[in-house]
VOMARVO-361473 format. One record per residue (C-alpha): residue number from 1; residue in three letters; x, y, z. Coordinates in nm, 3 decimals, m for minus. Example, Ala and Ser with C-alpha at 12.3 -4.5 7.8 and 13.67 -1.06 7.14 Angstrom:
{site 1; 'ala'; {1.230; m0.450; 0.780}}
{site 2; 'ser'; {1.367; m0.106; 0.714}}
end
This chain:
{site 1; 'unk'; {m1.865; 6.093; m1.212}}
{site 2; 'unk'; {m2.232; 5.986; m1.144}}
{site 3; 'unk'; {m2.386; 6.170; m0.842}}
{site 4; 'unk'; {m2.483; 5.922; m0.566}}
{site 5; 'unk'; {m2.858; 5.935; m0.505}}
{site 6; 'unk'; {m2.886; 5.734; m0.184}}
{site 7; 'unk'; {m2.686; 5.707; 0.134}}
{site 8; 'unk'; {m2.692; 5.432; 0.405}}
{site 9; 'unk'; {m2.695; 5.512; 0.771}}
{site 10; 'unk'; {m2.331; 5.410; 0.797}}
{site 11; 'unk'; {m2.236; 5.641; 0.514}}
{site 12; 'unk'; {m2.429; 5.935; 0.658}}
{site 13; 'unk'; {m2.260; 5.844; 0.999}}
{site 14; 'unk'; {m1.921; 5.870; 0.839}}
{site 15; 'unk'; {m2.000; 6.218; 0.692}}
{site 16; 'unk'; {m2.138; 6.371; 1.016}}
{site 17; 'unk'; {m1.796; 6.522; 1.124}}
{site 18; 'unk'; {m1.805; 6.702; 0.793}}
{site 19; 'unk'; {m2.143; 6.831; 0.852}}
{site 20; 'unk'; {m2.072; 6.956; 1.188}}
{site 21; 'unk'; {m1.737; 7.127; 1.073}}
{site 22; 'unk'; {m1.943; 7.301; 0.793}}
{site 23; 'unk'; {m2.229; 7.405; 1.010}}
{site 24; 'unk'; {m1.983; 7.562; 1.269}}
{site 25; 'unk'; {m1.695; 7.698; 1.060}}
{site 26; 'unk'; {m1.848; 7.796; 0.712}}
{site 27; 'unk'; {m2.061; 8.071; 0.585}}
{site 28; 'unk'; {m2.412; 8.100; 0.667}}
{site 29; 'unk'; {m2.501; 7.985; 0.315}}
{site 30; 'unk'; {m2.285; 7.672; 0.334}}
{site 31; 'unk'; {m2.430; 7.595; 0.680}}
{site 32; 'unk'; {m2.768; 7.611; 0.566}}
{site 33; 'unk'; {m2.748; 7.432; 0.215}}
{site 34; 'unk'; {m2.536; 7.148; 0.350}}
{site 35; 'unk'; {m2.746; 7.098; 0.656}}
{site 36; 'unk'; {m3.063; 7.090; 0.466}}
{site 37; 'unk'; {m2.929; 6.855; 0.201}}
{site 38; 'unk'; {m2.801; 6.633; 0.478}}
{site 39; 'unk'; {m3.137; 6.621; 0.642}}
{site 40; 'unk'; {m3.295; 6.536; 0.287}}
{site 41; 'unk'; {m3.062; 6.239; 0.270}}
{site 42; 'unk'; {m3.151; 6.128; 0.618}}
{site 43; 'unk'; {m3.514; 6.148; 0.532}}
{site 44; 'unk'; {m3.460; 5.931; 0.229}}
{site 45; 'unk'; {m3.285; 5.670; 0.443}}
{site 46; 'unk'; {m3.559; 5.682; 0.694}}
{site 47; 'unk'; {m3.820; 5.617; 0.428}}
{site 48; 'unk'; {m3.624; 5.314; 0.284}}
{site 49; 'unk'; {m3.631; 5.172; 0.644}}
{site 50; 'unk'; {m3.988; 5.285; 0.721}}
{site 51; 'unk'; {m4.192; 5.226; 0.406}}
{site 52; 'unk'; {m4.381; 4.900; 0.414}}
{site 53; 'unk'; {m4.244; 4.796; 0.061}}
{site 54; 'unk'; {m4.009; 4.485; 0.056}}
{site 55; 'unk'; {m3.831; 4.593; m0.261}}
{site 56; 'unk'; {m3.578; 4.844; m0.115}}
{site 57; 'unk'; {m3.405; 4.897; m0.450}}
{site 58; 'unk'; {m3.750; 5.014; m0.599}}
{site 59; 'unk'; {m3.782; 5.259; m0.318}}
{site 60; 'unk'; {m3.428; 5.393; m0.370}}
{site 61; 'unk'; {m3.414; 5.391; m0.747}}
{site 62; 'unk'; {m3.775; 5.485; m0.836}}
{site 63; 'unk'; {m3.972; 5.651; m0.535}}
{site 64; 'unk'; {m3.680; 5.847; m0.402}}
{site 65; 'unk'; {m3.544; 5.960; m0.735}}
{site 66; 'unk'; {m3.466; 6.331; m0.718}}
{site 67; 'unk'; {m3.743; 6.533; m0.869}}
{site 68; 'unk'; {m3.873; 6.249; m1.067}}
{site 69; 'unk'; {m3.973; 6.004; m0.810}}
{site 70; 'unk'; {m4.293; 6.049; m0.612}}
{site 71; 'unk'; {m4.078; 6.101; m0.305}}
{site 72; 'unk'; {m3.799; 6.280; m0.478}}
{site 73; 'unk'; {m3.826; 6.616; m0.302}}
{site 74; 'unk'; {m3.739; 6.734; 0.045}}
{site 75; 'unk'; {m4.091; 6.855; 0.112}}
{site 76; 'unk'; {m4.264; 6.514; m0.006}}
{site 77; 'unk'; {m4.020; 6.306; 0.198}}
{site 78; 'unk'; {m4.088; 6.510; 0.502}}
{site 79; 'unk'; {m4.465; 6.484; 0.452}}
{site 80; 'unk'; {m4.484; 6.119; 0.403}}
{site 81; 'unk'; {m4.234; 6.064; 0.684}}
{site 82; 'unk'; {m4.478; 6.238; 0.910}}
{site 83; 'unk'; {m4.790; 6.068; 0.760}}
{site 84; 'unk'; {m4.628; 5.725; 0.829}}
{site 85; 'unk'; {m4.540; 5.834; 1.186}}
{site 86; 'unk'; {m4.166; 5.787; 1.113}}
{site 87; 'unk'; {m4.125; 6.138; 1.269}}
{site 88; 'unk'; {m4.354; 6.331; 1.508}}
{site 89; 'unk'; {m4.515; 6.670; 1.454}}
{site 90; 'unk'; {m4.229; 6.862; 1.613}}
{site 91; 'unk'; {m3.971; 6.707; 1.379}}
{site 92; 'unk'; {m4.201; 6.759; 1.081}}
{site 93; 'unk'; {m4.246; 7.121; 1.160}}
{site 94; 'unk'; {m3.880; 7.193; 1.224}}
{site 95; 'unk'; {m3.783; 7.011; 0.903}}
{site 96; 'unk'; {m4.041; 7.217; 0.721}}
{site 97; 'unk'; {m3.880; 7.541; 0.870}}
{site 98; 'unk'; {m3.539; 7.434; 0.774}}
{site 99; 'unk'; {m3.676; 7.381; 0.419}}
{site 100; 'unk'; {m3.806; 7.728; 0.414}}
{site 101; 'unk'; {m3.473; 7.860; 0.544}}
{site 102; 'unk'; {m3.292; 7.662; 0.269}}
{site 103; 'unk'; {m3.522; 7.807; 0.002}}
{site 104; 'unk'; {m3.470; 8.145; 0.117}}
{site 105; 'unk'; {m3.084; 8.113; 0.100}}
{site 106; 'unk'; {m3.093; 7.905; m0.221}}
{site 107; 'unk'; {m3.319; 8.148; m0.417}}
{site 108; 'unk'; {m3.182; 8.466; m0.313}}
{site 109; 'unk'; {m2.973; 8.650; m0.574}}
{site 110; 'unk'; {m2.767; 8.827; m0.304}}
{site 111; 'unk'; {m2.587; 8.661; m0.014}}
{site 112; 'unk'; {m2.800; 8.659; 0.295}}
{site 113; 'unk'; {m2.730; 8.549; 0.649}}
{site 114; 'unk'; {m2.879; 8.476; 0.996}}
{site 115; 'unk'; {m2.911; 8.851; 1.022}}
{site 116; 'unk'; {m3.177; 8.846; 0.769}}
{site 117; 'unk'; {m3.520; 8.935; 0.927}}
{site 118; 'unk'; {m3.698; 8.655; 0.745}}
{site 119; 'unk'; {m3.433; 8.398; 0.860}}
{site 120; 'unk'; {m3.457; 8.538; 1.224}}
{site 121; 'unk'; {m3.836; 8.496; 1.213}}
{site 122; 'unk'; {m3.789; 8.130; 1.083}}
{site 123; 'unk'; {m3.519; 8.038; 1.340}}
{site 124; 'unk'; {m3.734; 8.176; 1.620}}
{site 125; 'unk'; {m4.000; 7.918; 1.517}}
{site 126; 'unk'; {m3.760; 7.631; 1.560}}
{site 127; 'unk'; {m3.821; 7.414; 1.869}}
{site 128; 'unk'; {m3.578; 7.123; 1.862}}
{site 129; 'unk'; {m3.264; 7.335; 1.912}}
{site 130; 'unk'; {m3.311; 7.306; 2.303}}
{site 131; 'unk'; {m3.243; 6.935; 2.277}}
{site 132; 'unk'; {m2.880; 6.999; 2.234}}
{site 133; 'unk'; {m2.847; 7.153; 2.588}}
{site 134; 'unk'; {m2.859; 7.001; 2.926}}
{site 135; 'unk'; {m3.187; 7.097; 3.116}}
{site 136; 'unk'; {m3.008; 7.343; 3.342}}
{site 137; 'unk'; {m2.888; 7.534; 3.030}}
{site 138; 'unk'; {m3.236; 7.525; 2.846}}
{site 139; 'unk'; {m3.380; 7.759; 3.110}}
{site 140; 'unk'; {m3.113; 8.019; 3.032}}
{site 141; 'unk'; {m3.167; 8.008; 2.659}}
{site 142; 'unk'; {m3.548; 8.021; 2.720}}
{site 143; 'unk'; {m3.497; 8.369; 2.842}}
{site 144; 'unk'; {m3.403; 8.486; 2.478}}
{site 145; 'unk'; {m3.621; 8.264; 2.263}}
{site 146; 'unk'; {m3.715; 8.535; 2.018}}
{site 147; 'unk'; {m3.385; 8.697; 1.983}}
{site 148; 'unk'; {m3.272; 8.891; 1.691}}
{site 149; 'unk'; {m2.919; 8.801; 1.779}}
{site 150; 'unk'; {m2.704; 8.668; 1.494}}
{site 151; 'unk'; {m2.531; 8.403; 1.720}}
{site 152; 'unk'; {m2.861; 8.280; 1.878}}
{site 153; 'unk'; {m3.037; 8.241; 1.554}}
{site 154; 'unk'; {m2.737; 8.049; 1.402}}
{site 155; 'unk'; {m2.712; 7.844; 1.725}}
{site 156; 'unk'; {m3.090; 7.751; 1.705}}
{site 157; 'unk'; {m3.037; 7.644; 1.331}}
{site 158; 'unk'; {m2.728; 7.437; 1.405}}
{site 159; 'unk'; {m2.877; 7.271; 1.708}}
{site 160; 'unk'; {m3.201; 7.200; 1.535}}
{site 161; 'unk'; {m3.025; 7.046; 1.236}}
{site 162; 'unk'; {m2.788; 6.853; 1.467}}
{site 163; 'unk'; {m3.084; 6.710; 1.664}}
{site 164; 'unk'; {m3.268; 6.597; 1.350}}
{site 165; 'unk'; {m2.958; 6.427; 1.195}}
{site 166; 'unk'; {m2.848; 6.257; 1.501}}
{site 167; 'unk'; {m3.197; 6.096; 1.545}}
{site 168; 'unk'; {m3.210; 5.976; 1.203}}
{site 169; 'unk'; {m2.862; 5.850; 1.172}}
{site 170; 'unk'; {m2.890; 5.692; 1.520}}
{site 171; 'unk'; {m3.221; 5.503; 1.420}}
{site 172; 'unk'; {m3.049; 5.382; 1.089}}
{site 173; 'unk'; {m2.746; 5.255; 1.284}}
{site 174; 'unk'; {m2.986; 5.066; 1.535}}
{site 175; 'unk'; {m3.156; 4.912; 1.230}}
{site 176; 'unk'; {m2.810; 4.809; 1.110}}
{site 177; 'unk'; {m2.730; 4.639; 1.430}}
{site 178; 'unk'; {m3.070; 4.469; 1.508}}
{site 179; 'unk'; {m3.124; 4.344; 1.150}}
{site 180; 'unk'; {m2.762; 4.314; 1.035}}
{site 181; 'unk'; {m2.831; 4.514; 0.716}}
{site 182; 'unk'; {m2.707; 4.859; 0.627}}
{site 183; 'unk'; {m2.987; 4.990; 0.400}}
end
């Protein structure tokens, strides 16, 4: 079976429940790897919509080709999305941090968790995680922003990833409604 390279906003939207279940119920490793990969797919979708190139198939099949295309990596997609103002600096920085967390999990020969000091330090740099709470709860969580608590670190990661995915998928679905095309 050939691995699918590109996902439309509708396909990503259909997979969001799986993502949320994985982040909330699976191991730390599964949580991080699946979330980061989902964000990578969202970045690819945003670039197809946002790049000023009419040939969308060229973007999908050539530019976004994994590791071969000029925009085939998580890092390059994040950088060009920020450069083209598809995402703002806060999103760029948190997507970068999630990439570092992913790399730490993926390239460690032993199982690690949100209890790992490097992961705690990365999670404490995330900023979008607060978006998942109503304003009155944000103040409560601001009291422990540099927490070494496993639960707080995992919560920051999950809420940040959720905020990023919701934004990208939402924009893709709006594009589908306005332009009547699911790219």
